[in-house]
C-alpha positions as CSV (number, residue, x, y, z in Angstrom):
1,M,44.0,-42.5,-71.2
2,Q,45.1,-42.4,-67.7
3,L,48.0,-45.1,-68.4
4,C,48.8,-42.7,-71.3
5,I,49.6,-39.8,-68.9
6,H,51.4,-42.1,-66.7
7,V,53.8,-42.9,-69.4
8,F,54.3,-39.1,-69.8
9,M,54.5,-38.4,-65.7
10,L,56.8,-40.5,-65.5
11,L,59.0,-39.5,-68.7
12,L,58.8,-35.8,-67.1
13,F,60.6,-37.2,-64.0
14,S,63.0,-39.1,-65.9
15,T,63.8,-35.5,-67.1
16,L,63.2,-33.3,-64.5
17,F,64.7,-33.4,-61.3
18,F,68.4,-35.1,-61.5
19,L,71.4,-34.3,-63.3
20,P,74.4,-37.0,-63.4
21,N,77.2,-36.9,-61.0
22,T,79.8,-38.6,-63.2
23,H,82.3,-36.6,-64.7
24,A,81.4,-37.7,-67.9
25,Q,77.9,-36.5,-67.7
26,T,78.4,-33.2,-65.3
27,Y,77.8,-30.1,-67.4
28,P,81.2,-28.4,-68.4
29,D,80.7,-25.0,-67.2
30,P,80.7,-25.3,-63.4
31,V,78.9,-22.2,-62.9
32,V,76.0,-23.5,-65.3
33,D,76.4,-26.8,-63.1
34,S,75.9,-24.8,-59.9
35,L,73.4,-23.1,-60.5
36,L,71.2,-26.4,-61.9
37,K,72.4,-28.6,-58.9
38,S,70.6,-25.5,-56.7
39,G,67.7,-25.2,-59.0
40,I,67.1,-29.1,-58.8
41,E,68.1,-29.2,-54.9
42,N,64.9,-26.3,-54.4
43,I,62.7,-28.7,-57.1
44,L,62.9,-31.7,-54.2
45,L,62.9,-29.0,-51.4
46,Q,59.4,-27.4,-53.2
47,E,60.8,-24.2,-52.7
48,Y,59.4,-23.5,-56.5
49,D,59.8,-19.8,-56.5
50,L,64.0,-20.1,-55.5
51,A,64.0,-22.9,-58.3
52,K,63.1,-20.1,-60.8
53,K,65.3,-17.5,-59.7
54,D,68.2,-20.0,-59.9
55,F,67.0,-21.0,-63.4
56,V,66.4,-16.9,-64.7
57,I,70.1,-16.6,-63.8
58,L,70.9,-19.4,-65.9
59,E,69.0,-18.3,-69.0
60,K,70.2,-14.9,-68.7
61,K,74.0,-15.6,-67.2
62,F,74.2,-18.5,-70.6
63,P,72.0,-17.4,-73.2
64,H,73.2,-19.3,-75.7
65,I,72.2,-22.7,-74.3
66,P,68.6,-23.8,-73.6
67,L,69.1,-25.3,-70.1
68,G,67.2,-22.3,-68.4
69,K,64.5,-22.3,-70.6
70,I,63.9,-26.1,-70.0
71,Y,64.4,-25.9,-66.4
72,L,61.9,-22.7,-65.9
73,A,59.7,-24.5,-67.7
74,A,60.4,-27.5,-65.1
75,A,60.1,-25.8,-62.1
76,E,56.3,-24.5,-63.6
77,I,55.4,-28.3,-64.7
78,A,56.4,-29.0,-60.7
79,K,55.5,-26.0,-58.8
80,S,51.9,-26.9,-60.9
81,S,51.6,-30.9,-60.4
82,D,52.4,-30.2,-56.8
83,L,49.9,-28.0,-55.6
84,A,47.4,-28.4,-58.2
85,L,47.5,-24.9,-60.3
86,R,46.7,-24.3,-63.4
87,Y,49.3,-24.8,-66.0
88,N,50.9,-22.3,-67.7
89,F,50.5,-24.1,-71.3
90,N,51.7,-20.0,-73.1
91,F,55.2,-20.0,-70.9
92,I,55.5,-23.6,-70.7
93,Y,55.1,-24.1,-74.8
94,Q,57.2,-21.5,-75.7
95,K,60.4,-22.1,-73.3
96,L,60.3,-25.7,-74.5
97,E,60.2,-24.7,-78.1
98,E,62.7,-21.9,-77.8
99,A,64.9,-24.3,-76.3
100,G,64.1,-27.3,-78.9
101,E,65.0,-24.5,-81.5
102,Q,68.0,-23.5,-79.9
103,A,68.9,-27.4,-79.4
104,E,69.2,-28.0,-83.3
105,I,71.2,-24.9,-83.9
106,L,74.0,-25.9,-81.4
107,I,73.9,-29.5,-82.7
108,D,74.1,-27.9,-86.2
109,K,77.1,-26.0,-85.4
110,D,78.5,-29.4,-83.0
111,E,77.3,-32.3,-83.8
112,N,79.8,-34.3,-82.1
113,N,78.9,-33.0,-78.8
114,I,76.6,-35.3,-76.7
115,W,74.9,-32.5,-74.6
116,N,73.2,-30.4,-77.9
117,Y,71.3,-33.9,-78.1
118,Y,70.6,-34.8,-74.6
119,L,69.2,-30.8,-74.3
120,L,67.3,-31.9,-77.6
121,A,65.9,-34.6,-75.8
122,L,65.0,-32.9,-72.8
123,A,62.9,-30.4,-75.0
124,K,61.1,-33.0,-76.8
125,G,60.6,-35.3,-73.7
126,Y,58.8,-32.4,-72.1
127,E,57.0,-31.2,-75.3
128,A,55.5,-34.4,-75.9
129,Y,54.4,-34.6,-72.3
130,F,52.4,-31.1,-73.0
131,S,51.2,-32.7,-76.3
132,A,49.6,-35.5,-73.9
133,L,48.0,-33.1,-71.3
134,N,46.1,-31.2,-74.1
135,G,44.7,-34.3,-75.5
136,D,46.6,-34.4,-79.2
137,W,47.9,-38.0,-78.4
138,L,49.6,-38.2,-82.2
139,S,52.0,-35.7,-81.3
140,A,52.8,-36.6,-77.8
141,F,53.5,-39.9,-79.0
142,G,55.3,-39.1,-82.0
143,G,57.3,-36.6,-79.8
144,G,57.7,-38.9,-77.5
145,L,59.4,-41.6,-79.4
146,S,61.5,-38.7,-80.9
147,S,62.9,-37.7,-77.2
148,V,63.7,-41.6,-77.0
149,N,65.1,-41.6,-79.6
150,L,67.7,-39.2,-78.7
151,F,68.3,-40.5,-75.3
152,E,69.4,-44.1,-77.0
153,Y,71.9,-42.0,-79.3
154,C,73.5,-40.3,-76.1
155,I,74.0,-43.9,-74.4
156,E,74.9,-45.4,-77.6
157,T,77.3,-42.8,-77.9
158,E,78.7,-42.7,-74.3
159,N,77.5,-46.1,-72.3
160,D,78.0,-44.2,-69.4
161,F,75.7,-41.7,-70.2
162,H,72.9,-42.3,-66.9
163,E,70.1,-39.9,-67.4
164,S,69.6,-41.7,-70.3
165,L,70.0,-44.8,-69.3
166,I,67.2,-44.4,-66.9
167,A,65.1,-42.6,-69.6
168,I,65.3,-45.2,-71.8
169,G,64.0,-47.6,-68.9
170,T,61.1,-45.9,-68.1
171,Y,59.8,-45.5,-71.4
172,K,60.3,-49.6,-72.4
173,Y,58.4,-50.4,-69.5
174,W,55.5,-47.8,-69.5
175,K,55.2,-48.5,-73.5
176,S,55.4,-52.1,-73.3
177,R,52.3,-51.9,-70.1
178,E,50.3,-49.8,-72.5
179,T,50.7,-52.1,-75.6
180,Q,50.8,-55.2,-74.2
181,F,47.6,-56.4,-75.5
182,I,48.6,-55.9,-79.0
183,P,49.9,-58.4,-80.9
184,F,53.7,-58.7,-82.3
185,M,54.5,-55.6,-79.6
186,K,57.4,-56.6,-78.3
187,D,57.5,-56.8,-74.6
188,E,60.3,-54.5,-73.1
189,R,59.2,-54.5,-69.4
190,E,62.0,-56.5,-67.5
191,E,64.6,-54.6,-69.9
192,G,63.4,-51.9,-68.6
193,I,63.2,-52.7,-65.4
194,E,66.7,-53.7,-65.5
195,L,68.0,-50.8,-66.5
196,L,66.5,-48.9,-63.9
197,E,67.6,-51.7,-61.5
198,Q,71.0,-50.6,-62.5
199,A,70.8,-47.0,-62.5
200,V,69.7,-47.3,-58.9
201,E,73.0,-49.7,-58.6
202,S,75.1,-46.8,-59.6
203,S,77.3,-44.0,-57.4
204,S,75.4,-41.6,-59.7
205,Y,73.4,-38.5,-59.1
206,N,70.8,-40.3,-61.3
207,S,69.8,-43.3,-58.7
208,Y,67.2,-41.2,-57.0
209,L,65.5,-40.7,-60.4
210,A,65.7,-44.2,-60.9
211,I,63.8,-44.9,-57.6
212,H,61.0,-43.0,-58.4
213,S,60.3,-44.6,-61.8
214,L,60.6,-47.8,-60.1
215,I,58.4,-46.8,-57.0
216,W,55.5,-46.5,-59.3
217,I,56.5,-49.8,-61.7
218,Y,57.2,-52.0,-58.6
219,I,53.7,-51.3,-57.7
220,D,51.9,-51.9,-61.1
221,K,53.6,-54.8,-60.6
222,K,52.1,-56.2,-57.5
223,E,55.7,-56.2,-55.7
224,S,54.6,-52.8,-53.1
225,H,57.0,-54.1,-50.5
226,K,59.9,-53.4,-53.0
227,A,57.8,-49.8,-53.5
228,V,57.8,-48.9,-49.9
229,E,61.5,-49.8,-49.7
230,L,62.6,-47.4,-52.6
231,A,60.0,-44.8,-50.9
232,K,62.0,-45.3,-47.7
233,S,65.5,-44.6,-49.1
234,I,64.8,-41.4,-50.7
235,L,62.9,-39.9,-47.7
236,K,65.5,-40.2,-46.0
237,K,67.3,-37.2,-47.8
238,Y,64.1,-35.2,-48.9
239,P,61.4,-36.3,-45.5
240,D,59.2,-33.8,-47.1
241,C,58.9,-34.2,-51.3
242,R,55.4,-35.0,-51.3
243,F,56.5,-36.4,-55.4
244,F,57.6,-39.6,-53.0
245,R,55.4,-39.2,-50.2
246,F,52.5,-40.0,-52.5
247,G,54.1,-42.7,-54.0
248,L,55.0,-44.2,-50.7
249,A,51.1,-43.9,-49.2
250,R,49.6,-45.8,-52.5
251,A,52.4,-48.5,-51.8
252,Y,51.7,-49.4,-48.7
253,E,47.4,-49.5,-49.7
254,D,48.4,-53.3,-50.7
255,F,49.2,-54.3,-47.6
256,D,48.8,-51.9,-44.3
257,L,46.5,-49.6,-44.7
258,K,46.5,-47.3,-41.3
259,K,50.0,-46.7,-42.9
260,S,48.7,-45.7,-45.9
261,I,46.1,-43.6,-44.3
262,D,49.1,-42.0,-41.7
263,E,51.0,-41.4,-44.6
264,Y,48.2,-39.5,-46.7
265,S,47.2,-37.7,-43.4
266,G,50.6,-36.6,-43.5
267,I,50.6,-35.2,-46.9
268,L,47.1,-33.4,-46.0
269,N,49.1,-31.8,-43.4
270,S,52.1,-30.6,-45.4
271,Y,50.9,-27.7,-47.4
272,S,51.9,-25.0,-45.8
273,E,50.0,-21.6,-45.9
274,K,52.1,-20.2,-47.8
275,E,52.0,-23.0,-50.2
276,N,48.0,-22.2,-49.7
277,L,45.8,-26.3,-49.7
278,N,43.5,-25.6,-52.2
279,R,40.5,-27.6,-52.7
280,Y,41.4,-30.3,-55.4
281,N,45.0,-31.5,-53.0
282,E,42.0,-31.7,-49.8
283,I,39.8,-33.6,-51.6
284,L,42.1,-35.8,-53.2
285,L,43.3,-36.7,-50.1
286,K,40.3,-36.8,-48.5
287,H,39.1,-39.1,-50.7
288,L,42.2,-40.8,-50.6
289,I,42.0,-41.5,-46.9
290,A,38.6,-42.3,-46.9
291,Q,39.0,-45.2,-49.4
292,Q,41.1,-47.2,-47.1
293,Y,39.0,-46.3,-43.7
294,S,35.9,-48.0,-46.3
295,K,38.7,-51.1,-46.6
296,L,39.3,-51.4,-43.0
297,G,35.5,-51.6,-42.1
298,E,35.7,-48.0,-40.4
299,Q,32.0,-47.2,-42.8
300,F,31.8,-44.3,-40.0
301,I,34.8,-42.4,-40.3
302,A,34.6,-43.0,-44.0
303,L,31.4,-41.7,-44.5
304,N,31.9,-38.8,-42.8
305,L,34.9,-37.7,-44.8
306,C,32.8,-38.1,-47.9
307,N,30.2,-35.8,-46.4
308,E,33.3,-33.4,-45.4
309,I,34.2,-33.3,-49.3
310,L,30.5,-32.7,-50.3
311,N,30.0,-29.8,-48.3
312,I,33.0,-27.9,-49.6
313,N,31.4,-25.2,-51.3
314,N,32.4,-22.4,-53.8
315,L,34.6,-24.7,-56.0
316,T,35.8,-22.5,-59.4
317,E,35.3,-23.6,-62.5
318,F,39.6,-24.7,-63.0
319,E,38.7,-27.2,-59.9
320,K,34.9,-28.6,-60.9
321,E,36.8,-30.0,-64.1
322,K,39.6,-31.3,-62.1
323,L,37.3,-33.0,-59.7
324,D,34.4,-33.7,-61.6
325,D,35.1,-37.2,-61.9
326,R,36.4,-37.6,-58.5
327,L,33.4,-36.2,-57.2
328,K,31.0,-38.7,-58.8
329,R,33.6,-41.9,-57.5
330,V,32.8,-39.6,-53.8
331,K,29.3,-39.9,-53.8
332,S,29.6,-43.4,-55.2
333,L,31.3,-44.0,-52.4
334,Q,29.0,-42.2,-49.8
335,K,26.0,-44.1,-50.9
336,E,28.5,-47.8,-51.0
337,L,28.1,-46.6,-47.3
338,L,24.8,-45.3,-46.3
339,I,23.8,-48.7,-48.0
340,G,25.9,-50.8,-45.7
341,L,25.4,-48.9,-42.8
342,Q,21.7,-49.3,-43.4
343,T,21.9,-52.7,-43.8
344,Q,23.6,-53.6,-40.4
345,H,20.9,-51.8,-38.5
């Protein structure tokens, strides 16, 4: 099921951050385009409240199109994912359902406007992701497939609609990765990678999105050196963006544990007082760092980190629920380290 969550997380990124910069794909109204780009830039800079302000203005000034609703949901998702906050499911579902209904009305009014199909694909993609978060896998896969079909329609209609190209490539890879042991299922992983690599080579704004997807695909394919180079390329523009720094740290795990530790430590120290690092992120990152020290044979450092984690008190019910499996793994590592140290003596 973890891979299923990863599939939908990547679909989220396939529709979350990047609008195209080519003429055919820039939203026709320059004010809409400006507000979208400003809000998306603020998400990447982790200025989530500023992003929401942009999208509130977008929704109020242009109530006849669903982009404001979609990206208000997107900003809420991004903030909650980054800061490990409880998702505001009611708000997000309401915005996405309203956006989907609005997009369908727009299609009925003008079935030749490709943007209307693209907007419906966005709304359905997000709804599928949230169905997955709620454990409703039937709705999740059904909605996800419907979303991808709409993206495919966009690319068939306009072959330079790179936003769709990247969503399709991401979906093809992870769908095939998840179903690789099912007989007679077509393996589309290489096709998915080719679509994403093609998008990276383009000069469109979408290349950043393709980079994010490819980072995790290269890690999955045990091609972590490629993942590191891609992560570094985007971090030149967004050096503090934790969404990409996590990918870099994970890629380093496969061939340079010290650099992985440095990157995870940098992420741990990157949360400002305003962002209020909660104990979920603290425990997650300290555990990841402890694991790398353990692999390096630095048992005392790893054990101290495990002890720090297990000495954290007064976790909220939300934190306990999210950390249940993680804390079991910390205890297991602690036990393993203690046995190892006792054996040495």
